[in-house]
C-alpha positions as protocol buffer text, in pm:
chain_id: "A"
residue {
  index: 1
  type: UNK
  ca { x: 11627 y: 10888 z: 13979 }
}
residue {
  index: 2
  type: UNK
  ca { x: 11561 y: 10512 z: 13945 }
}
residue {
  index: 3
  type: UNK
  ca { x: 11587 y: 10383 z: 13591 }
}
residue {
  index: 4
  type: UNK
  ca { x: 11232 y: 10253 z: 13595 }
}
residue {
  index: 5
  type: UNK
  ca { x: 11096 y: 10605 z: 13663 }
}
residue {
  index: 6
  type: UNK
  ca { x: 11305 y: 10787 z: 13401 }
}
residue {
  index: 7
  type: UNK
  ca { x: 11111 y: 10960 z: 13121 }
}
residue {
  index: 8
  type: UNK
  ca { x: 11272 y: 10742 z: 12854 }
}
residue {
  index: 9
  type: UNK
  ca { x: 11149 y: 10424 z: 13016 }
}
residue {
  index: 10
  type: UNK
  ca { x: 10790 y: 10541 z: 13059 }
}
residue {
  index: 11
  type: UNK
  ca { x: 10739 y: 10677 z: 12706 }
}
residue {
  index: 12
  type: UNK
  ca { x: 10523 y: 10445 z: 12495 }
}
residue {
  index: 13
  type: UNK
  ca { x: 10710 y: 10285 z: 12209 }
}
residue {
  index: 14
  type: UNK
  ca { x: 10619 y: 10401 z: 11863 }
}
residue {
  index: 15
  type: UNK
  ca { x: 10457 y: 10125 z: 11656 }
}
residue {
  index: 16
  type: UNK
  ca { x: 10690 y: 9995 z: 11390 }
}
residue {
  index: 17
  type: UNK
  ca { x: 10613 y: 10107 z: 11039 }
}
residue {
  index: 18
  type: UNK
  ca { x: 10517 y: 9808 z: 10819 }
}
residue {
  index: 19
  type: UNK
  ca { x: 10794 y: 9725 z: 10572 }
}
residue {
  index: 20
  type: UNK
  ca { x: 10565 y: 9780 z: 10273 }
}
residue {
  index: 21
  type: UNK
  ca { x: 10498 y: 10138 z: 10392 }
}
residue {
  index: 22
  type: UNK
  ca { x: 10863 y: 10218 z: 10458 }
}
residue {
  index: 23
  type: UNK
  ca { x: 10986 y: 10529 z: 10269 }
}
residue {
  index: 24
  type: UNK
  ca { x: 11262 y: 10320 z: 10112 }
}
residue {
  index: 25
  type: UNK
  ca { x: 11024 y: 10054 z: 9977 }
}
residue {
  index: 26
  type: UNK
  ca { x: 10951 y: 10239 z: 9651 }
}
residue {
  index: 27
  type: UNK
  ca { x: 11317 y: 10327 z: 9577 }
}
residue {
  index: 28
  type: UNK
  ca { x: 11409 y: 9965 z: 9647 }
}
residue {
  index: 29
  type: UNK
  ca { x: 11143 y: 9846 z: 9402 }
}
residue {
  index: 30
  type: UNK
  ca { x: 11282 y: 10084 z: 9137 }
}
residue {
  index: 31
  type: UNK
  ca { x: 11633 y: 9947 z: 9191 }
}
residue {
  index: 32
  type: UNK
  ca { x: 11506 y: 9590 z: 9164 }
}
residue {
  index: 33
  type: UNK
  ca { x: 11315 y: 9678 z: 8847 }
}
residue {
  index: 34
  type: UNK
  ca { x: 11633 y: 9815 z: 8690 }
}
residue {
  index: 35
  type: UNK
  ca { x: 11841 y: 9505 z: 8767 }
}
residue {
  index: 36
  type: UNK
  ca { x: 11744 y: 9328 z: 8440 }
}
residue {
  index: 37
  type: UNK
  ca { x: 11859 y: 9632 z: 8243 }
}
residue {
  index: 38
  type: UNK
  ca { x: 12183 y: 9645 z: 8442 }
}
residue {
  index: 39
  type: UNK
  ca { x: 12244 y: 9277 z: 8366 }
}
residue {
  index: 40
  type: UNK
  ca { x: 12184 y: 9334 z: 7994 }
}
residue {
  index: 41
  type: UNK
  ca { x: 12426 y: 9629 z: 7991 }
}
residue {
  index: 42
  type: UNK
  ca { x: 12688 y: 9419 z: 8169 }
}
residue {
  index: 43
  type: UNK
  ca { x: 12642 y: 9134 z: 7921 }
}
residue {
  index: 44
  type: UNK
  ca { x: 12676 y: 9376 z: 7629 }
}
residue {
  index: 45
  type: UNK
  ca { x: 12999 y: 9515 z: 7776 }
}
residue {
  index: 46
  type: UNK
  ca { x: 13132 y: 9163 z: 7842 }
}
residue {
  index: 47
  type: UNK
  ca { x: 13029 y: 9039 z: 7496 }
}
residue {
  index: 48
  type: UNK
  ca { x: 12826 y: 8769 z: 7671 }
}
residue {
  index: 49
  type: UNK
  ca { x: 12500 y: 8776 z: 7472 }
}
residue {
  index: 50
  type: UNK
  ca { x: 12579 y: 8465 z: 7272 }
}
residue {
  index: 51
  type: UNK
  ca { x: 12612 y: 8401 z: 6900 }
}
residue {
  index: 52
  type: UNK
  ca { x: 12328 y: 8640 z: 6809 }
}
residue {
  index: 53
  type: UNK
  ca { x: 12344 y: 8945 z: 7039 }
}
residue {
  index: 54
  type: UNK
  ca { x: 12069 y: 9133 z: 6852 }
}
residue {
  index: 55
  type: UNK
  ca { x: 11820 y: 8849 z: 6891 }
}
residue {
  index: 56
  type: UNK
  ca { x: 11918 y: 8804 z: 7257 }
}
residue {
  index: 57
  type: UNK
  ca { x: 11857 y: 9172 z: 7334 }
}
residue {
  index: 58
  type: UNK
  ca { x: 11523 y: 9183 z: 7154 }
}
residue {
  index: 59
  type: UNK
  ca { x: 11405 y: 8860 z: 7313 }
}
residue {
  index: 60
  type: UNK
  ca { x: 11516 y: 8942 z: 7668 }
}
residue {
  index: 61
  type: UNK
  ca { x: 11362 y: 9289 z: 7671 }
}
residue {
  index: 62
  type: UNK
  ca { x: 11039 y: 9125 z: 7550 }
}
residue {
  index: 63
  type: UNK
  ca { x: 11063 y: 8858 z: 7819 }
}
residue {
  index: 64
  type: UNK
  ca { x: 11103 y: 9122 z: 8088 }
}
residue {
  index: 65
  type: UNK
  ca { x: 10805 y: 9314 z: 7953 }
}
residue {
  index: 66
  type: UNK
  ca { x: 10589 y: 9004 z: 8000 }
}
residue {
  index: 67
  type: UNK
  ca { x: 10733 y: 8935 z: 8345 }
}
residue {
  index: 68
  type: UNK
  ca { x: 10667 y: 9290 z: 8461 }
}
residue {
  index: 69
  type: UNK
  ca { x: 10314 y: 9264 z: 8322 }
}
residue {
  index: 70
  type: UNK
  ca { x: 10256 y: 8946 z: 8522 }
}
residue {
  index: 71
  type: UNK
  ca { x: 10390 y: 9113 z: 8837 }
}
residue {
  index: 72
  type: UNK
  ca { x: 10163 y: 9413 z: 8782 }
}
residue {
  index: 73
  type: UNK
  ca { x: 9857 y: 9191 z: 8735 }
}
residue {
  index: 74
  type: UNK
  ca { x: 9955 y: 8990 z: 9045 }
}
residue {
  index: 75
  type: UNK
  ca { x: 9934 y: 9290 z: 9280 }
}
residue {
  index: 76
  type: UNK
  ca { x: 9555 y: 9284 z: 9327 }
}
residue {
  index: 77
  type: UNK
  ca { x: 9525 y: 8906 z: 9379 }
}
residue {
  index: 78
  type: UNK
  ca { x: 9816 y: 8905 z: 9624 }
}
residue {
  index: 79
  type: UNK
  ca { x: 9678 y: 9209 z: 9807 }
}
residue {
  index: 80
  type: UNK
  ca { x: 9340 y: 9043 z: 9851 }
}
residue {
  index: 81
  type: UNK
  ca { x: 9465 y: 8691 z: 9923 }
}
residue {
  index: 82
  type: UNK
  ca { x: 9730 y: 8797 z: 10177 }
}
residue {
  index: 83
  type: UNK
  ca { x: 9537 y: 9086 z: 10329 }
}
residue {
  index: 84
  type: UNK
  ca { x: 9811 y: 9335 z: 10244 }
}
residue {
  index: 85
  type: UNK
  ca { x: 9644 y: 9656 z: 10119 }
}
residue {
  index: 86
  type: UNK
  ca { x: 9983 y: 9834 z: 10117 }
}
residue {
  index: 87
  type: UNK
  ca { x: 10081 y: 9627 z: 9811 }
}
residue {
  index: 88
  type: UNK
  ca { x: 9857 y: 9849 z: 9600 }
}
residue {
  index: 89
  type: UNK
  ca { x: 10108 y: 10135 z: 9624 }
}
residue {
  index: 90
  type: UNK
  ca { x: 10354 y: 9938 z: 9409 }
}
residue {
  index: 91
  type: UNK
  ca { x: 10115 y: 9867 z: 9121 }
}
residue {
  index: 92
  type: UNK
  ca { x: 10176 y: 10190 z: 8933 }
}
residue {
  index: 93
  type: UNK
  ca { x: 10555 y: 10156 z: 8962 }
}
residue {
  index: 94
  type: UNK
  ca { x: 10540 y: 9803 z: 8824 }
}
residue {
  index: 95
  type: UNK
  ca { x: 10306 y: 9920 z: 8547 }
}
residue {
  index: 96
  type: UNK
  ca { x: 10555 y: 10187 z: 8444 }
}
residue {
  index: 97
  type: UNK
  ca { x: 10825 y: 9919 z: 8428 }
}
residue {
  index: 98
  type: UNK
  ca { x: 10602 y: 9725 z: 8186 }
}
residue {
  index: 99
  type: UNK
  ca { x: 10600 y: 10029 z: 7958 }
}
residue {
  index: 100
  type: UNK
  ca { x: 10972 y: 10092 z: 8010 }
}
residue {
  index: 101
  type: UNK
  ca { x: 11074 y: 9741 z: 7903 }
}
residue {
  index: 102
  type: UNK
  ca { x: 10820 y: 9744 z: 7617 }
}
residue {
  index: 103
  type: UNK
  ca { x: 10985 y: 10062 z: 7486 }
}
residue {
  index: 104
  type: UNK
  ca { x: 11327 y: 9898 z: 7519 }
}
residue {
  index: 105
  type: UNK
  ca { x: 11191 y: 9595 z: 7331 }
}
residue {
  index: 106
  type: UNK
  ca { x: 11063 y: 9813 z: 7045 }
}
residue {
  index: 107
  type: UNK
  ca { x: 11384 y: 10020 z: 7043 }
}
residue {
  index: 108
  type: UNK
  ca { x: 11603 y: 9710 z: 7025 }
}
residue {
  index: 109
  type: UNK
  ca { x: 11397 y: 9578 z: 6732 }
}
residue {
  index: 110
  type: UNK
  ca { x: 11397 y: 9913 z: 6549 }
}
residue {
  index: 111
  type: UNK
  ca { x: 11771 y: 9960 z: 6600 }
}
residue {
  index: 112
  type: UNK
  ca { x: 11916 y: 9612 z: 6567 }
}
residue {
  index: 113
  type: UNK
  ca { x: 11675 y: 9461 z: 6314 }
}
residue {
  index: 114
  type: UNK
  ca { x: 11568 y: 9767 z: 6114 }
}
residue {
  index: 115
  type: UNK
  ca { x: 11871 y: 9996 z: 6145 }
}
residue {
  index: 116
  type: UNK
  ca { x: 11654 y: 10278 z: 6283 }
}
residue {
  index: 117
  type: UNK
  ca { x: 11490 y: 10321 z: 5942 }
}
residue {
  index: 118
  type: UNK
  ca { x: 11135 y: 10451 z: 6015 }
}
residue {
  index: 119
  type: UNK
  ca { x: 11001 y: 10346 z: 5674 }
}
residue {
  index: 120
  type: UNK
  ca { x: 11141 y: 9995 z: 5714 }
}
residue {
  index: 121
  type: UNK
  ca { x: 10994 y: 9971 z: 6067 }
}
residue {
  index: 122
  type: UNK
  ca { x: 10645 y: 10075 z: 5950 }
}
residue {
  index: 123
  type: UNK
  ca { x: 10657 y: 9837 z: 5651 }
}
residue {
  index: 124
  type: UNK
  ca { x: 10770 y: 9548 z: 5870 }
}
residue {
  index: 125
  type: UNK
  ca { x: 10504 y: 9615 z: 6133 }
}
residue {
  index: 126
  type: UNK
  ca { x: 10229 y: 9614 z: 5869 }
}
residue {
  index: 127
  type: UNK
  ca { x: 10372 y: 9308 z: 5695 }
}
residue {
  index: 128
  type: UNK
  ca { x: 10420 y: 9079 z: 5996 }
}
residue {
  index: 129
  type: UNK
  ca { x: 10109 y: 9019 z: 6210 }
}
residue {
  index: 130
  type: UNK
  ca { x: 10295 y: 8922 z: 6528 }
}
residue {
  index: 131
  type: UNK
  ca { x: 10487 y: 9251 z: 6525 }
}
residue {
  index: 132
  type: UNK
  ca { x: 10166 y: 9443 z: 6454 }
}
residue {
  index: 133
  type: UNK
  ca { x: 9998 y: 9280 z: 6754 }
}
residue {
  index: 134
  type: UNK
  ca { x: 10293 y: 9367 z: 6979 }
}
residue {
  index: 135
  type: UNK
  ca { x: 10289 y: 9725 z: 6853 }
}
residue {
  index: 136
  type: UNK
  ca { x: 9916 y: 9753 z: 6926 }
}
residue {
  index: 137
  type: UNK
  ca { x: 9985 y: 9635 z: 7281 }
}
residue {
  index: 138
  type: UNK
  ca { x: 10244 y: 9912 z: 7318 }
}
residue {
  index: 139
  type: UNK
  ca { x: 9999 y: 10171 z: 7182 }
}
residue {
  index: 140
  type: UNK
  ca { x: 9740 y: 10063 z: 7440 }
}
residue {
  index: 141
  type: UNK
  ca { x: 10001 y: 10082 z: 7714 }
}
residue {
  index: 142
  type: UNK
  ca { x: 10090 y: 10442 z: 7628 }
}
residue {
  index: 143
  type: UNK
  ca { x: 9779 y: 10613 z: 7775 }
}
residue {
  index: 144
  type: UNK
  ca { x: 9802 y: 10387 z: 8080 }
}
residue {
  index: 145
  type: UNK
  ca { x: 10160 y: 10495 z: 8143 }
}
residue {
  index: 146
  type: UNK
  ca { x: 10074 y: 10860 z: 8074 }
}
residue {
  index: 147
  type: UNK
  ca { x: 9794 y: 10854 z: 8334 }
}
residue {
  index: 148
  type: UNK
  ca { x: 9980 y: 10662 z: 8606 }
}
residue {
  index: 149
  type: UNK
  ca { x: 10005 y: 10971 z: 8825 }
}
residue {
  index: 150
  type: UNK
  ca { x: 9782 y: 11130 z: 9089 }
}
residue {
  index: 151
  type: UNK
  ca { x: 9728 y: 11442 z: 8877 }
}
residue {
  index: 152
  type: UNK
  ca { x: 9584 y: 11228 z: 8596 }
}
residue {
  index: 153
  type: UNK
  ca { x: 9347 y: 11055 z: 8837 }
}
residue {
  index: 154
  type: UNK
  ca { x: 9221 y: 11392 z: 8959 }
}
residue {
  index: 155
  type: UNK
  ca { x: 9170 y: 11521 z: 8604 }
}
residue {
  index: 156
  type: UNK
  ca { x: 8999 y: 11209 z: 8473 }
}
residue {
  index: 157
  type: UNK
  ca { x: 8808 y: 11123 z: 8788 }
}
residue {
  index: 158
  type: UNK
  ca { x: 8840 y: 10787 z: 8960 }
}
residue {
  index: 159
  type: UNK
  ca { x: 8563 y: 10618 z: 8759 }
}
residue {
  index: 160
  type: UNK
  ca { x: 8698 y: 10715 z: 8415 }
}
residue {
  index: 161
  type: UNK
  ca { x: 9054 y: 10641 z: 8526 }
}
residue {
  index: 162
  type: UNK
  ca { x: 8957 y: 10288 z: 8629 }
}
residue {
  index: 163
  type: UNK
  ca { x: 8774 y: 10230 z: 8301 }
}
residue {
  index: 164
  type: UNK
  ca { x: 9077 y: 10344 z: 8104 }
}
residue {
  index: 165
  type: UNK
  ca { x: 9311 y: 10119 z: 8299 }
}
residue {
  index: 166
  type: UNK
  ca { x: 9098 y: 9814 z: 8230 }
}
residue {
  index: 167
  type: UNK
  ca { x: 9271 y: 9823 z: 7892 }
}
residue {
  index: 168
  type: UNK
  ca { x: 9548 y: 9630 z: 8069 }
}
residue {
  index: 169
  type: UNK
  ca { x: 9338 y: 9317 z: 8005 }
}
residue {
  index: 170
  type: UNK
  ca { x: 9357 y: 9379 z: 7629 }
}
residue {
  index: 171
  type: UNK
  ca { x: 9729 y: 9452 z: 7663 }
}
residue {
  index: 172
  type: UNK
  ca { x: 9782 y: 9117 z: 7835 }
}
residue {
  index: 173
  type: UNK
  ca { x: 9593 y: 8932 z: 7560 }
}
residue {
  index: 174
  type: UNK
  ca { x: 9781 y: 9109 z: 7279 }
}
residue {
  index: 175
  type: UNK
  ca { x: 10119 y: 9059 z: 7449 }
}
residue {
  index: 176
  type: UNK
  ca { x: 10048 y: 8688 z: 7490 }
}
residue {
  index: 177
  type: UNK
  ca { x: 9937 y: 8658 z: 7127 }
}
residue {
  index: 178
  type: UNK
  ca { x: 10254 y: 8842 z: 7016 }
}
residue {
  index: 179
  type: UNK
  ca { x: 10466 y: 8595 z: 7215 }
}
residue {
  index: 180
  type: UNK
  ca { x: 10272 y: 8295 z: 7083 }
}
residue {
  index: 181
  type: UNK
  ca { x: 10307 y: 8404 z: 6720 }
}
residue {
  index: 182
  type: UNK
  ca { x: 10676 y: 8475 z: 6769 }
}
residue {
  index: 183
  type: UNK
  ca { x: 10736 y: 8123 z: 6905 }
}
residue {
  index: 184
  type: UNK
  ca { x: 10510 y: 7957 z: 6646 }
}
residue {
  index: 185
  type: UNK
  ca { x: 10785 y: 7968 z: 6385 }
}
residue {
  index: 186
  type: UNK
  ca { x: 11004 y: 7748 z: 6606 }
}
residue {
  index: 187
  type: UNK
  ca { x: 10718 y: 7532 z: 6735 }
}
residue {
  index: 188
  type: UNK
  ca { x: 10829 y: 7616 z: 7090 }
}
residue {
  index: 189
  type: UNK
  ca { x: 10523 y: 7671 z: 7306 }
}
residue {
  index: 190
  type: UNK
  ca { x: 10637 y: 7556 z: 7651 }
}
residue {
  index: 191
  type: UNK
  ca { x: 10717 y: 7906 z: 7779 }
}
residue {
  index: 192
  type: UNK
  ca { x: 10408 y: 8045 z: 7608 }
}
residue {
  index: 193
  type: UNK
  ca { x: 10194 y: 7795 z: 7799 }
}
residue {
  index: 194
  type: UNK
  ca { x: 10348 y: 7905 z: 8131 }
}
residue {
  index: 195
  type: UNK
  ca { x: 10277 y: 8273 z: 8067 }
}
residue {
  index: 196
  type: UNK
  ca { x: 9927 y: 8191 z: 7938 }
}
residue {
  index: 197
  type: UNK
  ca { x: 9848 y: 7995 z: 8255 }
}
residue {
  index: 198
  type: UNK
  ca { x: 9981 y: 8270 z: 8484 }
}
residue {
  index: 199
  type: UNK
  ca { x: 9797 y: 8551 z: 8301 }
}
residue {
  index: 200
  type: UNK
  ca { x: 9474 y: 8347 z: 8282 }
}
residue {
  index: 201
  type: UNK
  ca { x: 9491 y: 8282 z: 8657 }
}
residue {
  index: 202
  type: UNK
  ca { x: 9557 y: 8648 z: 8741 }
}
residue {
  index: 203
  type: UNK
  ca { x: 9290 y: 8784 z: 8508 }
}
residue {
  index: 204
  type: UNK
  ca { x: 9045 y: 8520 z: 8630 }
}
residue {
  index: 205
  type: UNK
  ca { x: 9098 y: 8635 z: 8989 }
}
residue {
  index: 206
  type: UNK
  ca { x: 9037 y: 8998 z: 8894 }
}
residue {
  index: 207
  type: UNK
  ca { x: 8728 y: 8906 z: 8691 }
}
residue {
  index: 208
  type: UNK
  ca { x: 8589 y: 8707 z: 8983 }
}
residue {
  index: 209
  type: UNK
  ca { x: 8636 y: 9009 z: 9209 }
}
residue {
  index: 210
  type: UNK
  ca { x: 8463 y: 9241 z: 8961 }
}
residue {
  index: 211
  type: UNK
  ca { x: 8163 y: 9009 z: 8928 }
}
residue {
  index: 212
  type: UNK
  ca { x: 8139 y: 8970 z: 9307 }
}
residue {
  index: 213
  type: UNK
  ca { x: 8137 y: 9349 z: 9353 }
}
residue {
  index: 214
  type: UNK
  ca { x: 7863 y: 9389 z: 9089 }
}
residue {
  index: 215
  type: UNK
  ca { x: 7643 y: 9130 z: 9261 }
}
residue {
  index: 216
  type: UNK
  ca { x: 7684 y: 9298 z: 9598 }
}
residue {
  index: 217
  type: UNK
  ca { x: 7615 y: 9647 z: 9456 }
}
């Protein structure tokens, strides 16, 4: 039989699955999200955290919380600007990484600064406003992380679930205020300004989209 008439040559080719919809895309994102933690563990093992390892751990887990928050907020603008609806499937994973690194940030503070003394932690949170603000951000994140699953969406209903998850705007504001207050003691606001600009841009895009949808409704 001539090659051009063989069944294999006449079968239509399957369309290639977009990379963002590939089954390995989510596991790859999880691995990438864990890389900062792996680096921190390596630096602890290699005694490479500098002169003040406790401060370095607390600061870097906080930095990664803010970075993950910015990535989470960037999903919708990037999805709309680039016309990539498949990006939306990564938003919940990124949001859970925000909570994961926030918990690491709190744990590092409670362990390395407070010696895991619950009474000392509570007293310090109530005494220092910038820690109180960061703790409030973590409290607001908790129901968002707890409802970042399909079963929660079904139980709450899509409308109530979306309303609840708008609390991410308050989380972003509190996280930024926490960072600003923390840097105020050293009069070092350059990095704060960068995060403020990025978060303002991302929230502004989302707000513009919400207003446009209300006008068209």
